[in-house]
N, C-alpha and C positions, 0 to 999 in steps of 0.2 A: 642683354642676356644676364641672368643671375649665375653665380658661381657653380651651383649644383643642379642647374636645369637638366632634366632628363636622366638624373642619377637616382639610385635607390640606396638608402641608408638603413641598415638593420641595427637596432638598439637592443643589446642583450642586457636587460634591466632598464627598460625604457618607460616605466609607468610613473616614475617620480624622480626628484633630485637631478643629478647630473645627466642621466640618460634622457629624462623628459625635456630638460632645457636644451640639450643638444638636438633632440628631435625637433623642437620648436624652431631653433635657429636654422636647421637644415631645411625645414619646410619653407621658411622665409627666403632661403636662398634657392628655392625651386625644386628641391628634392622630394621624392616620395619616401615615406618612412614606414618601416615595419617594426612594431613594438613587441617585445617579449618580456615576460615576468612570471612570477608564481601566482599572482592574485588575479583571477579573471575579471573581477569587478573593477579593480583599480585600472587594469588594462583597458577595459571598455570606456571608462571615464576619460582616460588620457587620450585614447584614440578619437573619441568624439570631439574633445577639445582641439586636437591637432589636425583632424582630418587625415588620420593615418590610413595607409592603404590596407593594412591588415594587422592582426595581433595573433599571438600564440602564447598560451599559458603552459609553462613547464619549468622544472628546476634545472638551472644551467649546470649543476653538478652531476646530473644524470646523463652520462655519455650517450646512452641509447636515445634519450629524448632529443638531445642536440642533433644527433645524426638524423633522426626522423624529421625534425623541423627543417633542416637544410635540404634533406632529400626530397621533400614535398613542396619546397618554396618555388613558385613558378618564376621563370625568367632569370636574367642575369642581375647581379647586384654589384654595387660599387664600393661601399664602405661598411665596416662593422665596428661598433663601439661596445666593449665589454665592461660593464660596471658591476656585474653580479659578484658577490663575495666580498670579503673584507678581512682585516687583520685579526690575529688571535693574540690577545694579551694574557699575561700571567707569568708568575715565577717559573723558571725552567724546571726546578726540582719538584714542582707540584704537577708537572705535565707527565702524562703517560707516554709510552713510546708511540702509541697511535695518535695521541694529541700532537706530538711533534711532527709525525709524518703528515698529518693533515695541515698543520700550520705552515710547514715549509712548502708543501707541494700543491695545496688546494687550488690556489689562484693560477699557478702555472699549468696544472692539469686541465682546469676549465678552459683556460686560454688556448691550450694546445688542441683540445677537442673541438672548440669552436673554429680555430684556424684550419684544422684538418678537413672539416666538412664545408666551411665557407669558401675556402680558396678556389676549389674547382668551379664555383659558380660566379667568381668575381672577374670583372673586366681588368685587363692590364692597367696598372697605374692607380688602382684603388688601394685603400689602406685598411688594415686591421689595427684598431687602437686598443691598447691595454691600459689598465689603470693601476698605478702604484702610489707610493707616498714618499715624502721627504722626511717625515718625522722619525722613521726608524733608522736613519743613517748613523745616528749616534747611539752607541750602546748605553743603556741606562737602567736604573732600577724600575721594575714594573713592565718593561718592554718585553722581557723574555725572548722568545724566538723571533719576534718581529724584525729585528735587525738583520738576521740571517735571511729571512724571507725577502726583505727589501733589497738586500744585496744581490739576490739571485735574479731579479727581474730584468735589469739592463742587459746582461749578457745573453739571457734567454731571448729577449726581444731582438737583439742584433743577429743571433744565430738563426732565428726564425725568419728574419727579413732576408737573409741570404738564401735560405732554402725555398722561400715562397716567391722570390722575384720572378716576374715583374710586379706582382702584388707587393705592396709596401706594408711594413709593420713598424709601429711606433708606440712608445710608452709615455703616458702622461703621469707625472709624479706630483701629486697634490699634497698640500698641507691640510690644515683644518678647512673644511668647506661647510658653509652654513646650510645644511640640507635637512629635510625632515628626519632622516636617520640620525643625524647629529643631535637634533632636538630630542629624539627618543632616548638616545644613549645618555645624554647629559641631564635630562629632566630639569629640575629646578636650579641646576648649576649653569644652564645655558647662558643666561644673561651675564653672569660673572665672567664666563669664558669670552663672550663677545666683547665685553668691556676691556678685559685684559689684552685681547688681540688689537683692539683699536688703539690702545695706549702704547703697545710695544712694536707692532709691525711697522716697518719702514713706509708702507703704503698708507698707513693711518686708517685703515678700514678692514672689514672682514671679507675674505674671499667667498663669493657665492657661486651657485651652480652656473649662472650665466657666464661668469668669467671662464670657467673650465670649458663650457660649451663653445665659447669663441675660439679657444685654443684648438679644440677638437675639430671644428670646421676648417680652421686654417690648415691643420695637418691633412685634412681630406683634400683640400684644394691645391696645396703646394706640392706638386708631384716630384720635387727634388729631394724630399725628406723621407728617409727610411732608415730603420735600425737605430734611431736616436731615442734619447730620454729627455723629456721637456718638463722642466719644473714650473709649477704654478702654486706658490704658497705665500705670496706677498712678502717674502723675505723671512718667513718663520724660522727656517733652518739656521739662520744667522744670529737670531736674537733669543732663542729659547734653548 
């Protein structure tokens, strides 16, 4: 038997990058997968490639849409990975009060709304996986509010794990991951960044979506793990 035989994995942000690769690996381990995202066309292409059970197009920051999705999702589910959203960079003094509220709370609020509506449908021992980062752990010029938002996620994860038990909650903290989103953000600087990482990272290569997917599936299958933060950055936090 495969590790995820008979289980269902929901990917919030599953049409590309880490979500897509996690869905691919979960399928290889026997799971059925449900993909969500904002772009219906991308979801359809991903679903066809993976043989997904179903898809749903909505914005994960829309609480009503999240509630509607889980409310109409048939049957029980086992695992949920949330990759929607991302960090907000910029000098603090150039941010409005609303910008700060969004930057600090956005990912936490999205995760909380997903957890609130997913947990009642989840089998005991399943896990909700959140995504964070290691790059914001050091305060630095240009990071702005990112360090505060990064620091909030581990205790949030632990508190949520206690409240939702026996459903498990864990946090994956990644460094730079070579995804389509990274390529879009860096543009013509992408190759320079890859070369820099290859030269400096202790692992001697760039972390890819498949690396994060392998960790995500391990956290799904190892039922002793809950409330923890698991770093995957190739040693980036120690050399940059």
